[in-house]
C-alpha positions in Angstrom: 17.6 69.4 156.2 15.2 67.6 158.5 15.9 64.0 159.2 13.0 61.8 160.2 13.2 58.4 161.8 11.2 55.6 160.2 10.5 52.1 161.2 13.1 49.7 159.8 12.6 46.3 158.3 14.2 44.6 161.4 11.8 46.3 163.7 8.9 45.7 161.4 9.7 42.0 161.2 9.8 41.9 165.0 6.3 43.4 165.3 4.9 41.0 162.7 6.5 38.1 164.6 5.2 39.2 167.9 1.6 39.2 166.6 2.2 36.1 164.5 3.4 34.1 167.5 0.2 35.0 169.4 -2.0 34.1 166.3 -0.2 30.8 166.0 -0.7 30.0 169.7 -4.4 30.5 169.4 -4.8 29.1 165.9 -6.4 32.4 164.7 -6.3 33.4 161.1 -5.5 37.1 160.5 -3.3 39.5 158.5 -0.7 41.7 160.0 0.9 44.7 158.2 3.6 47.1 159.3 4.1 50.3 157.3 6.5 53.1 157.4 5.6 56.7 158.3 4.2 57.3 154.8 1.9 54.3 155.1 4.0 52.1 152.7 4.3 48.4 153.4 7.5 47.2 155.2 6.5 43.8 156.5 3.4 41.6 156.2 2.1 38.2 157.5 -1.0 36.3 156.6 -1.6 33.3 158.9 -3.4 30.1 157.9 -7.1 30.6 157.9 -7.0 34.3 157.2 -9.7 35.5 154.8 -8.5 37.1 151.6 -10.3 40.4 152.3 -8.3 40.8 155.5 -5.0 41.1 153.5 -5.8 44.6 152.1 -7.8 45.7 155.1 -4.8 45.1 157.4 -2.6 47.1 155.0 -5.1 49.9 154.8 -5.7 50.1 158.5 -1.9 50.5 159.0 -1.8 53.1 156.1 -4.5 55.1 157.7 -2.9 55.1 161.2 0.5 56.1 159.8 -0.8 58.9 157.5 -3.1 60.4 160.1 -1.0 59.7 163.2 -4.1 58.3 165.1 -5.7 54.9 165.4 -7.8 54.0 162.3 -10.9 53.8 164.5 -10.4 57.4 165.6 -10.7 58.5 162.0 -13.8 56.3 161.5 -15.4 57.8 164.6 -14.6 61.3 163.5 -16.1 60.6 160.1 -19.3 59.4 161.7 -19.7 62.2 164.3 -18.4 65.1 162.2 -20.3 63.9 159.1 -17.6 63.7 156.5 -16.9 60.7 154.2 -13.6 59.0 154.5 -13.4 59.4 150.7 -12.7 63.1 151.4 -9.0 62.1 151.9 -8.7 61.4 148.2 -7.2 58.0 148.6 -9.2 54.8 148.7 -6.8 53.2 151.1 -8.2 55.2 154.1 -10.5 53.1 156.3 -12.3 53.7 159.6 -12.3 50.3 161.2 -10.3 49.6 164.4 -7.0 47.7 164.2 -4.6 50.3 162.7 -2.3 51.8 165.4 0.5 54.3 164.8 4.0 53.5 166.2 5.2 56.6 168.0 8.7 56.9 169.2 10.0 60.1 170.9 6.8 61.9 169.8 7.2 61.0 166.1 5.1 58.6 164.1 7.6 56.2 162.6 5.1 53.7 161.2 2.0 51.8 162.0 0.7 48.3 162.6 -2.5 47.0 161.1 -4.3 43.8 162.0 -7.4 42.3 160.3 -9.3 39.1 160.4 -10.4 38.8 164.0 -13.2 40.5 165.8 -12.4 44.3 165.8 -11.6 44.5 169.5 -9.0 41.7 169.1 -7.5 43.4 166.0 -7.1 46.6 168.0 -5.6 44.8 171.1 -3.0 43.0 169.0 -2.0 46.1 167.0 -1.8 48.2 170.2 0.4 45.6 171.9 2.8 45.5 169.0 2.9 49.3 168.5 3.6 49.9 172.2 6.2 47.2 172.4 8.4 49.2 170.0 7.5 52.5 171.8 8.9 51.1 175.0 12.3 50.2 173.5 
């Protein structure tokens, strides 16, 4: 029987804290979600000043990255260039904005990080930094 490693709650809390510390240092309001390999929520943070829409968007960015094994922006770009609607995936949680990044360890997607609430480039940068911090361990 295949055994698949997934992100644990301790690792997920560490990724949320890493991004949360940076958000606190800059006073930025954002939402941070860490999901398992299936895209289901493991840890979440909403900092002061975060818009309400960013809550679900962060979760959905992480969901998309975990389910597809690519950054959420890659799926969005493919949708635009290949001409298929994201709704083709049959789940309204799929999104194409940047800020969802898979966490890959030993070649396997074990979860994903999603950030929303900042300019898209900043969301992407924070999510990548957190995802790669776990990859390096």
